[in-house]
VEXDRENFI-740743 format. One record per atom (N, C-alpha, C, CB): residue number from 1; residue in one letter; atom name; x, y negated, z negated. Coordinates in Angstrom, 2 decimals, m for minus. Atoms other than C-alpha are relative to their C-alpha. Glycine has a CB too. Layout:
// residues N
<NUM, A, CA, <X, Y, Z>> ...
//
This chain:
// residues 118
<1, M, N, <m0.15, 1.44, m0.08>> <1, M, CA, <m119.92, 3.53, m64.19>> <1, M, C, <m1.01, m0.60, 0.97>> <1, M, CB, <1.42, m0.37, 0.42>> <2, E, N, <0.93, 0.70, m0.87>> <2, E, CA, <m122.30, 1.04, m62.65>> <2, E, C, <0.70, m0.50, 1.25>> <2, E, CB, <m0.64, m1.16, m0.74>> <3, K, N, <m0.54, 0.56, m1.23>> <3, K, CA, <m121.77, 0.02, m59.06>> <3, K, C, <m0.06, m1.51, m0.10>> <3, K, CB, <m0.77, 0.51, 1.26>> <4, N, N, <m0.05, 1.43, 0.19>> <4, N, CA, <m120.68, m3.56, m59.00>> <4, N, C, <0.86, m0.60, 1.09>> <4, N, CB, <0.54, m0.37, m1.39>> <5, N, N, <m0.70, 0.66, m1.09>> <5, N, CA, <m119.49, m5.99, m56.36>> <5, N, C, <0.93, m1.10, m0.50>> <5, N, CB, <m0.99, m0.57, 0.99>> <6, E, N, <m0.88, 0.99, 0.59>> <6, E, CA, <m117.27, m8.00, m58.69>> <6, E, C, <1.37, 0.05, 0.68>> <6, E, CB, <0.14, 0.23, m1.51>> <7, L, N, <m1.34, 0.09, m0.57>> <7, L, CA, <m114.02, m9.20, m57.13>> <7, L, C, <1.02, 0.18, m1.11>> <7, L, CB, <0.21, m1.36, 0.74>> <8, I, N, <m1.05, m0.25, 0.98>> <8, I, CA, <m111.06, m7.82, m59.03>> <8, I, C, <1.33, m0.22, 0.71>> <8, I, CB, <m0.09, 1.45, m0.61>> <9, Q, N, <m1.31, 0.25, m0.59>> <9, Q, CA, <m107.62, m9.23, m58.21>> <9, Q, C, <1.06, 0.58, m0.91>> <9, Q, CB, <0.23, m1.52, 0.23>> <10, L, N, <m1.06, m0.64, 0.75>> <10, L, CA, <m104.57, m7.29, m59.27>> <10, L, C, <1.34, m0.41, 0.59>> <10, L, CB, <m0.15, 1.53, 0.01>> <11, S, N, <m1.36, 0.19, m0.50>> <11, S, CA, <m100.88, m8.00, m59.03>> <11, S, C, <0.84, 1.12, m0.56>> <11, S, CB, <0.58, m1.41, m0.41>> <12, G, N, <m0.83, m1.11, 0.44>> <12, G, CA, <m98.20, m5.40, m59.28>> <12, G, C, <0.89, 0.47, 1.12>> <12, G, CB, <m0.86, 1.14, m0.51>> <13, T, N, <m0.91, m0.59, m0.97>> <13, T, CA, <m95.99, m3.08, m57.28>> <13, T, C, <m0.66, 1.19, 0.67>> <13, T, CB, <1.32, 0.43, m0.67>> <14, G, N, <0.56, m1.12, m0.76>> <14, G, CA, <m97.13, m0.76, m54.52>> <14, G, C, <1.11, 0.78, 0.68>> <14, G, CB, <m1.00, m0.50, 1.04>> <15, S, N, <m0.97, m0.88, m0.66>> <15, S, CA, <m95.25, 2.20, m53.08>> <15, S, C, <m0.73, 0.91, 0.98>> <15, S, CB, <0.78, 0.85, m1.05>> <16, F, N, <0.52, m0.95, m0.98>> <16, F, CA, <m95.88, 4.25, m49.96>> <16, F, C, <0.75, 1.30, m0.20>> <16, F, CB, <0.15, m0.53, 1.47>> <17, L, N, <m0.59, m1.31, 0.20>> <17, L, CA, <m95.29, 7.93, m50.60>> <17, L, C, <m0.37, 0.86, 1.21>> <17, L, CB, <m0.50, 0.66, m1.34>> <18, G, N, <0.32, m0.73, m1.22>> <18, G, CA, <m95.09, 9.58, m47.20>> <18, G, C, <m1.01, m0.79, 0.82>> <18, G, CB, <m0.55, 1.41, m0.32>> <19, N, N, <0.97, 0.66, m0.87>> <19, N, CA, <m97.78, 8.83, m44.64>> <19, N, C, <m1.42, 0.02, m0.55>> <19, N, CB, <0.02, 0.63, 1.35>> <20, D, N, <1.39, m0.18, 0.43>> <20, D, CA, <m100.80, 9.72, m46.73>> <20, D, C, <m0.26, m0.37, m1.46>> <20, D, CB, <m0.40, 1.40, 0.23>> <21, Q, N, <0.23, 0.34, 1.39>> <21, Q, CA, <m100.38, 8.34, m50.23>> <21, Q, C, <0.59, m1.36, m0.34>> <21, Q, CB, <0.59, 1.07, m0.92>> <22, I, N, <m0.45, 1.31, 0.47>> <22, I, CA, <m100.11, 4.90, m51.78>> <22, I, C, <m0.12, 0.01, m1.52>> <22, I, CB, <m0.84, m1.17, 0.64>> <23, H, N, <0.04, 0.12, 1.47>> <23, H, CA, <m99.24, 4.32, m55.43>> <23, H, C, <0.10, m1.48, m0.34>> <23, H, CB, <1.16, 0.83, m0.70>> <24, F, N, <m0.01, 1.40, 0.40>> <24, F, CA, <m100.05, 0.95, m57.00>> <24, F, C, <0.07, m0.06, m1.52>> <24, F, CB, <m1.26, m0.76, 0.53>> <25, A, N, <m0.16, 0.17, 1.44>> <25, A, CA, <m98.85, m0.01, m60.47>> <25, A, C, <m0.26, m1.47, m0.33>> <25, A, CB, <1.43, 0.44, m0.47>> <26, P, N, <0.30, 1.40, 0.33>> <26, P, CA, <m100.55, m3.18, m61.75>> <26, P, C, <0.91, m0.51, m1.11>> <26, P, CB, <m1.46, m0.14, m0.42>> <27, D, N, <m0.83, 0.61, 1.04>> <27, D, CA, <m98.56, m5.62, m63.88>> <27, D, C, <m0.66, 0.13, m1.37>> <27, D, CB, <0.26, m1.47, 0.32>> <28, N, N, <0.75, m0.10, 1.25>> <28, N, CA, <m101.27, m5.60, m66.56>> <28, N, C, <m1.05, 1.10, 0.15>> <28, N, CB, <m0.68, m1.36, m0.39>> <29, A, N, <0.89, m1.14, m0.18>> <29, A, CA, <m102.84, m2.13, m66.54>> <29, A, C, <m1.12, m0.03, m1.04>> <29, A, CB, <0.77, 1.32, m0.08>> <30, V, N, <1.18, m0.08, 0.87>> <30, V, CA, <m106.37, m2.00, m67.96>> <30, V, C, <m0.75, 1.27, 0.42>> <30, V, CB, <m0.93, m1.30, 0.11>> <31, P, N, <0.68, m1.25, m0.36>> <31, P, CA, <m107.84, 1.55, m68.02>> <31, P, C, <m1.46, m0.24, 0.37>> <31, P, CB, <0.09, 1.01, m1.14>> <32, E, N, <1.38, 0.03, m0.49>> <32, E, CA, <m111.12, 1.97, m66.14>> <32, E, C, <m0.46, m1.40, 0.41>> <32, E, CB, <m0.93, 0.54, m1.06>> <33, R, N, <0.33, 1.35, m0.48>> <33, R, CA, <m111.00, m1.60, m64.80>> <33, R, C, <m0.81, 0.06, 1.29>> <33, R, CB, <1.29, m0.84, 0.22>> <34, M, N, <0.69, m0.19, m1.27>> <34, M, CA, <m112.18, m0.33, m61.43>> <34, M, C, <m0.57, 1.41, 0.05>> <34, M, CB, <0.96, m0.25, 1.21>> <35, E, N, <0.61, m1.31, m0.21>> <35, E, CA, <m114.49, 2.51, m60.51>> <35, E, C, <0.80, 0.76, 1.05>> <35, E, CB, <m1.50, m0.13, 0.43>> <36, A, N, <m0.73, m0.82, m0.97>> <36, A, CA, <m112.68, 5.35, m58.76>> <36, A, C, <m0.89, 0.28, 1.20>> <36, A, CB, <0.48, 1.33, m0.64>> <37, F, N, <0.76, m0.42, m1.16>> <37, F, CA, <m113.74, 6.16, m55.22>> <37, F, C, <0.84, 1.00, 0.77>> <37, F, CB, <m0.41, m1.21, 0.90>> <38, H, N, <m0.66, m1.05, m0.77>> <38, H, CA, <m112.93, 9.12, m53.03>> <38, H, C, <m0.50, m0.09, 1.43>> <38, H, CB, <m0.28, 1.41, m0.60>> <39, G, N, <0.40, 0.00, m1.40>> <39, G, CA, <m113.00, 9.38, m49.29>> <39, G, C, <1.10, m0.55, 0.87>> <39, G, CB, <m1.27, m0.81, 0.18>> <40, E, N, <m0.97, 0.48, m0.98>> <40, E, CA, <m111.24, 8.26, m46.18>> <40, E, C, <0.07, m1.52, m0.05>> <40, E, CB, <m0.36, 0.49, 1.42>> <41, C, N, <m0.21, 1.45, 0.04>> <41, C, CA, <m109.75, 4.77, m46.21>> <41, C, C, <0.87, m0.44, 1.18>> <41, C, CB, <0.64, m0.43, m1.34>> <42, A, N, <m0.87, 0.62, m1.00>> <42, A, CA, <m108.16, 2.47, m43.68>> <42, A, C, <0.86, m1.02, m0.73>> <42, A, CB, <m0.83, m0.66, 1.17>> <43, V, N, <m0.92, 0.95, 0.62>> <43, V, CA, <m105.08, 0.51, m44.76>> <43, V, C, <0.59, m0.86, 1.11>> <43, V, CB, <1.14, 0.74, m0.80>> <44, H, N, <m0.50, 0.94, m0.99>> <44, H, CA, <m104.11, m2.61, m42.83>> <44, H, C, <0.97, m0.96, m0.66>> <44, H, CB, <m1.17, m0.77, 0.67>> <45, Q, N, <m0.88, 1.06, 0.48>> <45, Q, CA, <m101.17, m4.92, m43.27>> <45, Q, C, <m0.42, m1.28, 0.70>> <45, Q, CB, <1.52, 0.34, 0.26>> <46, L, N, <0.47, 1.28, m0.53>> <46, L, CA, <m102.36, m8.49, m42.85>> <46, L, C, <1.18, m0.86, 0.45>> <46, L, CB, <m0.83, m0.75, m1.06>> <47, T, N, <m1.05, 0.85, m0.57>> <47, T, CA, <m100.43, m11.28, m41.13>> <47, T, C, <0.86, m0.66, m1.08>> <47, T, CB, <m0.62, m1.08, 0.87>> <48, D, N, <m0.80, 0.60, 1.09>> <48, D, CA, <m99.33, m12.70, m44.51>> <48, D, C, <0.86, 1.04, m0.73>> <48, D, CB, <m0.91, m0.70, m1.00>> <49, G, N, <m0.80, m1.05, 0.61>> <49, G, CA, <m97.72, m9.35, m45.41>> <49, G, C, <m0.73, 0.80, m1.07>> <49, G, CB, <1.22, m0.59, m0.59>> <50, S, N, <0.77, m0.74, 1.01>> <50, S, CA, <m100.39, m8.28, m47.91>> <50, S, C, <m0.72, 1.17, 0.67>> <50, S, CB, <m1.02, m0.94, m0.71>> <51, F, N, <0.69, m1.18, m0.50>> <51, F, CA, <m102.35, m5.07, m47.55>> <51, F, C, <m1.46, m0.02, m0.40>> <51, F, CB, <0.67, 1.28, m0.51>> <52, E, N, <1.43, m0.11, 0.24>> <52, E, CA, <m106.05, m4.41, m47.34>> <52, E, C, <m0.37, 1.47, 0.13>> <52, E, CB, <m0.83, m0.89, 1.00>> <53, V, N, <0.45, m1.39, m0.02>> <53, V, CA, <m107.60, m1.03, m48.17>> <53, V, C, <m1.52, m0.03, 0.09>> <53, V, CB, <0.49, 0.79, m1.28>> <54, I, N, <1.44, m0.01, m0.21>> <54, I, CA, <m111.10, m0.41, m46.85>> <54, I, C, <m0.48, 1.44, 0.05>> <54, I, CB, <m0.38, m0.76, 1.31>> <55, K, N, <0.59, m1.34, 0.00>> <55, K, CA, <m113.13, 2.67, m47.66>> <55, K, C, <m0.91, 0.13, 1.21>> <55, K, CB, <m0.78, 0.28, m1.32>> <56, K, N, <0.86, m0.24, m1.16>> <56, K, CA, <m114.71, 4.12, m44.53>> <56, K, C, <m1.29, 0.66, m0.48>> <56, K, CB, <0.72, 0.90, 1.06>> <57, R, N, <1.30, m0.56, 0.37>> <57, R, CA, <m118.40, 4.80, m44.92>> <57, R, C, <m0.26, 1.24, 0.83>> <57, R, CB, <m1.13, m1.04, 0.21>> <58, R, N, <0.33, m1.23, m0.70>> <58, R, CA, <m119.47, 8.29, m44.04>> <58, R, C, <m1.41, m0.12, 0.56>> <58, R, CB, <0.13, 1.23, m0.94>> <59, V, N, <1.30, 0.08, m0.66>> <59, V, CA, <m122.27, 8.26, m41.52>> <59, V, C, <m0.56, 1.42, 0.06>> <59, V, CB, <0.11, m0.65, 1.43>> <60, R, N, <0.64, m1.32, m0.01>> <60, R, CA, <m124.57, 11.18, m42.10>> <60, R, C, <m1.16, m0.02, 0.98>> <60, R, CB, <m0.48, 0.39, m1.42>> <61, V, N, <1.08, m0.12, m0.96>> <61, V, CA, <m126.89, 12.32, m39.41>> <61, V, C, <m1.26, 0.41, m0.76>> <61, V, CB, <0.33, 1.02, 1.13>> <62, R, N, <1.28, m0.34, 0.60>> <62, R, CA, <m130.46, 12.32, m40.58>> <62, R, C, <m0.80, 0.72, 1.07>> <62, R, CB, <m0.77, m1.29, m0.54>> <63, S, N, <0.76, m0.75, m0.98>> <63, S, CA, <m132.45, 14.98, m38.85>> <63, S, C, <m1.26, 0.57, m0.65>> <63, S, CB, <0.85, 1.13, 0.60>> <64, K, N, <1.25, m0.60, 0.45>> <64, K, CA, <m135.92, 16.43, m39.11>> <64, K, C, <m0.05, 1.42, 0.55>> <64, K, CB, <m1.25, m0.83, 0.44>> <65, L, N, <0.07, m1.40, m0.42>> <65, L, CA, <m136.18, 20.20, m39.03>> <65, L, C, <m1.30, 0.23, 0.76>> <65, L, CB, <0.09, 0.94, m1.23>> <66, I, N, <1.17, m0.37, m0.80>> <66, I, CA, <m138.52, 21.34, m36.28>> <66, I, C, <m0.38, 1.44, m0.30>> <66, I, CB, <0.27, m0.19, 1.51>> <67, H, N, <0.27, m1.42, 0.26>> <67, H, CA, <m138.16, 25.07, m36.84>> <67, H, C, <1.28, 0.70, m0.44>> <67, H, CB, <m0.58, 0.70, 1.26>> <68, K, N, <m1.12, m0.82, 0.46>> <68, K, CA, <m135.88, 27.41, m38.77>> <68, K, C, <m0.03, 1.31, 0.76>> <68, K, CB, <m0.06, 0.25, m1.55>> <69, L, N, <m0.11, m1.25, m0.77>> <69, L, CA, <m134.67, 30.33, m36.67>> <69, L, C, <0.71, 1.04, m0.86>> <69, L, CB, <0.77, m0.23, 1.33>> <70, A, N, <m0.68, m1.06, 0.73>> <70, A, CA, <m133.32, 33.67, m37.82>> <70, A, C, <1.51, m0.24, m0.04>> <70, A, CB, <m0.30, 1.37, 0.64>> <71, H, N, <m1.45, 0.23, m0.08>> <71, H, CA, <m129.82, 32.61, m36.72>> <71, H, C, <0.34, m1.46, 0.27>> <71, H, CB, <0.60, 0.87, 1.10>> <72, G, N, <m0.31, 1.40, m0.24>> <72, G, CA, <m130.03, 28.83, m36.61>> <72, G, C, <m1.19, m0.89, m0.28>> <72, G, CB, <0.47, m0.20, 1.42>> <73, R, N, <1.08, 0.97, 0.21>> <73, R, CA, <m132.35, 25.85, m36.39>> <73, R, C, <m0.11, m0.91, 1.22>> <73, R, CB, <0.25, m0.84, m1.27>> <74, I, N, <0.19, 1.04, m1.00>> <74, I, CA, <m133.82, 23.32, m34.02>> <74, I, C, <m0.52, m1.22, m0.75>> <74, I, CB, <m1.01, 0.47, 1.16>> <75, S, N, <0.30, 1.22, 0.73>> <75, S, CA, <m134.00, 19.73, m35.25>> <75, S, C, <m0.09, m1.18, 0.95>> <75, S, CB, <1.05, m0.26, m1.09>> <76, K, N, <0.04, 1.26, m0.73>> <76, K, CA, <m134.79, 16.24, m34.06>> <76, K, C, <0.86, m0.98, m0.77>> <76, K, CB, <m1.48, m0.53, 0.18>> <77, L, N, <m0.91, 0.93, 0.64>> <77, L, CA, <m132.01, 13.77, m34.79>> <77, L, C, <m0.62, m1.39, m0.08>> <77, L, CB, <1.32, m0.06, 0.75>> <78, K, N, <0.50, 1.35, 0.22>> <78, K, CA, <m132.53, 10.20, m35.91>> <78, K, C, <m0.09, m0.79, 1.30>> <78, K, CB, <0.90, m0.74, m0.99>> <79, D, N, <0.00, 0.73, m1.27>> <79, D, CA, <m131.69, 8.92, m32.41>> <79, D, C, <m0.96, 0.60, 1.03>> <79, D, CB, <1.41, m0.02, 0.58>> <80, G, N, <0.99, m0.59, m0.90>> <80, G, CA, <m134.39, 11.15, m30.87>> <80, G, C, <0.48, 1.23, 0.74>> <80, G, CB, <m0.44, m1.00, 0.98>> <81, D, N, <m0.53, m1.19, m0.67>> <81, D, CA, <m132.09, 13.85, m29.51>> <81, D, C, <m0.46, 1.27, m0.70>> <81, D, CB, <1.55, m0.05, 0.05>> <82, I, N, <0.34, m1.30, 0.55>> <82, I, CA, <m133.00, 17.49, m30.00>> <82, I, C, <1.30, 0.79, m0.15>> <82, I, CB, <m1.03, 0.77, 0.92>> <83, F, N, <m1.24, m0.70, 0.34>> <83, F, CA, <m130.31, 19.61, m31.64>> <83, F, C, <m0.33, 1.45, m0.31>> <83, F, CB, <0.73, m0.69, m1.20>> <84, L, N, <0.22, m1.43, 0.20>> <84, L, CA, <m130.25, 23.41, m31.42>> <84, L, C, <1.32, 0.63, m0.43>> <84, L, CB, <m0.54, 0.69, 1.30>> <85, T, N, <m1.19, m0.75, 0.43>> <85, T, CA, <m127.77, 25.49, m33.41>> <85, T, C, <m0.38, 1.46, m0.12>> <85, T, CB, <0.55, m0.56, m1.35>> <86, I, N, <0.16, m1.45, 0.14>> <86, I, CA, <m127.41, 29.23, m33.21>> <86, I, C, <1.34, 0.54, m0.48>> <86, I, CB, <m0.45, 0.68, 1.36>> <87, R, N, <m1.23, m0.56, 0.56>> <87, R, CA, <m124.87, 31.09, m35.31>> <87, R, C, <m0.22, 1.48, m0.28>> <87, R, CB, <0.43, m0.76, m1.31>> <88, I, N, <0.09, m1.45, 0.17>> <88, I, CA, <m124.34, 34.82, m35.13>> <88, I, C, <1.34, 0.49, m0.50>> <88, I, CB, <m0.41, 0.71, 1.34>> <89, G, N, <m1.24, m0.53, 0.59>> <89, G, CA, <m121.78, 36.52, m37.33>> <89, G, C, <0.59, 1.10, 0.86>> <89, G, CB, <m0.26, 0.53, m1.40>> <90, E, N, <m0.71, m1.01, m0.80>> <90, E, CA, <m119.17, 38.64, m35.61>> <90, E, C, <m0.28, 1.40, m0.51>> <90, E, CB, <1.51, m0.27, m0.02>> <91, D, N, <0.20, m1.31, 0.60>> <91, D, CA, <m119.89, 41.47, m38.03>> <91, D, C, <m1.44, 0.50, 0.09>> <91, D, CB, <0.42, m0.05, m1.45>> <92, E, N, <1.38, m0.44, m0.17>> <92, E, CA, <m123.61, 41.59, m37.25>> <92, E, C, <m0.08, 0.95, 1.20>> <92, E, CB, <m0.97, m1.21, 0.20>> <93, S, N, <0.08, m1.00, m1.08>> <93, S, CA, <m124.44, 44.66, m35.17>> <93, S, C, <m1.17, m0.33, 0.92>> <93, S, CB, <m0.14, 1.45, m0.57>> <94, L, N, <1.02, 0.46, m0.94>> <94, L, CA, <m126.47, 42.77, m32.57>> <94, L, C, <0.63, m0.23, 1.36>> <94, L, CB, <m0.67, m1.30, m0.51>> <95, D, N, <m0.45, 0.40, m1.32>> <95, D, CA, <m126.22, 42.23, m28.86>> <95, D, C, <m0.08, m1.53, 0.01>> <95, D, CB, <m0.88, 0.65, 1.17>> <96, M, N, <m0.03, 1.45, 0.15>> <96, M, CA, <m125.13, 38.58, m29.05>> <96, M, C, <m0.72, m0.73, 1.13>> <96, M, CB, <1.43, m0.49, m0.08>> <97, A, N, <0.63, 0.68, m1.14>> <97, A, CA, <m126.28, 37.62, m25.56>> <97, A, C, <m1.53, 0.07, m0.11>> <97, A, CB, <0.47, 0.62, 1.34>> <98, D, N, <1.45, m0.15, 0.14>> <98, D, CA, <m129.79, 39.02, m26.12>> <98, D, C, <m0.53, m0.81, m1.19>> <98, D, CB, <m0.38, 1.47, m0.17>> <99, T, N, <0.41, 0.75, 1.19>> <99, T, CA, <m129.97, 37.46, m29.59>> <99, T, C, <m0.06, m1.49, 0.30>> <99, T, CB, <0.96, 0.27, m1.16>> <100, I, N, <0.00, 1.42, m0.37>> <100, I, CA, <m129.03, 34.03, m28.20>> <100, I, C, <m1.19, m0.33, 0.88>> <100, I, CB, <1.32, m0.38, 0.72>> <101, L, N, <1.17, 0.22, m0.86>> <101, L, CA, <m131.68, 34.35, m25.49>> <101, L, C, <m1.29, m0.01, m0.81>> <101, L, CB, <m0.08, 1.08, 1.09>> <102, D, N, <1.21, m0.07, 0.83>> <102, D, CA, <m134.32, 35.37, m28.04>> <102, D, C, <m0.14, m1.24, m0.88>> <102, D, CB, <0.04, 1.26, m0.88>> <103, E, N, <0.03, 1.17, 0.87>> <103, E, CA, <m133.38, 32.53, m30.41>> <103, E, C, <m0.33, m1.27, 0.82>> <103, E, CB, <1.35, m0.17, m0.74>> <104, A, N, <0.27, 1.17, m0.85>> <104, A, CA, <m133.39, 29.98, m27.57>> <104, A, C, <m1.46, m0.02, 0.44>> <104, A, CB, <0.93, 0.00, 1.23>> <105, Y, N, <1.42, m0.08, m0.38>> <105, Y, CA, <m136.82, 31.20, m26.45>> <105, Y, C, <m0.87, m0.43, m1.18>> <105, Y, CB, <m0.39, 1.44, 0.46>> <106, D, N, <0.77, 0.37, 1.20>> <106, D, CA, <m138.17, 30.94, m30.03>> <106, D, C, <0.11, m1.51, m0.25>> <106, D, CB, <0.51, 0.78, m1.24>> <107, A, N, <m0.21, 1.44, 0.19>> <107, A, CA, <m136.66, 27.44, m30.28>> <107, A, C, <m0.81, m0.81, 1.01>> <107, A, CB, <1.49, m0.35, 0.11>> <108, S, N, <0.76, 0.74, m1.02>> <108, S, CA, <m138.25, 26.35, m27.00>> <108, S, C, <m1.50, 0.03, m0.31>> <108, S, CB, <0.27, 0.58, 1.40>> <109, Q, N, <1.41, m0.09, 0.38>> <109, Q, CA, <m141.65, 27.60, m28.18>> <109, Q, C, <m0.32, m0.94, m1.17>> <109, Q, CB, <m0.37, 1.45, m0.37>> <110, A, N, <0.19, 0.88, 1.15>> <110, A, CA, <m141.27, 25.75, m31.48>> <110, A, C, <0.05, m1.46, 0.43>> <110, A, CB, <1.09, 0.28, m1.08>> <111, L, N, <m0.10, 1.37, m0.50>> <111, L, CA, <m140.24, 22.61, m29.61>> <111, L, C, <m1.28, m0.39, 0.75>> <111, L, CB, <1.23, m0.16, 0.92>> <112, R, N, <1.25, 0.29, m0.70>> <112, R, CA, <m143.28, 22.82, m27.33>> <112, R, C, <m1.14, m0.29, m1.00>> <112, R, CB, <m0.38, 1.20, 0.91>> <113, E, N, <1.04, 0.19, 1.02>> <113, E, CA, <m145.53, 23.15, m30.39>> <113, E, C, <0.21, m1.35, m0.72>> <113, E, CB, <0.02, 1.17, m1.03>> <114, Y, N, <m0.32, 1.26, 0.67>> <114, Y, CA, <m143.76, 20.24, m32.11>> <114, Y, C, <m0.38, m1.19, 0.87>> <114, Y, CB, <1.50, m0.05, m0.36>> <115, L, N, <0.27, 1.11, m0.92>> <115, L, CA, <m144.03, 17.99, m29.04>> <115, L, C, <m1.50, m0.19, 0.25>> <115, L, CB, <0.73, 0.23, 1.32>> <116, S, N, <1.44, 0.10, m0.22>> <116, S, CA, <m147.72, 18.78, m28.62>> <116, S, C, <m0.69, m0.71, m1.18>> <116, S, CB, <m0.62, 1.40, 0.21>> <117, K, N, <0.56, 0.65, 1.19>> <117, K, CA, <m148.35, 17.46, m32.15>> <117, K, C, <0.38, m1.47, m0.08>> <117, K, CB, <0.46, 0.70, m1.26>> <118, Y, N, <m0.49, 1.38, 0.17>> <118, Y, CA, <m146.32, 14.26, m31.86>> <118, Y, C, <0.08, m0.72, 1.30>> <118, Y, CB, <1.36, m0.01, m0.66>> 
//
């Protein structure tokens, strides 16, 4: 379905099922009248007693990969922060402390090279 900003007003009966589900049955049901959306929503009861449902936009962090490591990555985030992740599986037969030191050293070298270019 095409994304559209058309205002659609519905009347009907709404039911709260527990704390995490709302069921709305319109008086005049028209299949596919509205595009389905998935995600987290906020529900507010307004001062007139009606309800407003607002889909929360998911904010995704945009990052630029500086260097891929054997066990992680070093990236520059949209806000300028540098982000280093290192992940070592419990089942890997490595000395974790030495591996973290080696990865951090490799990341620092990659960062120095990156910063010298930009």
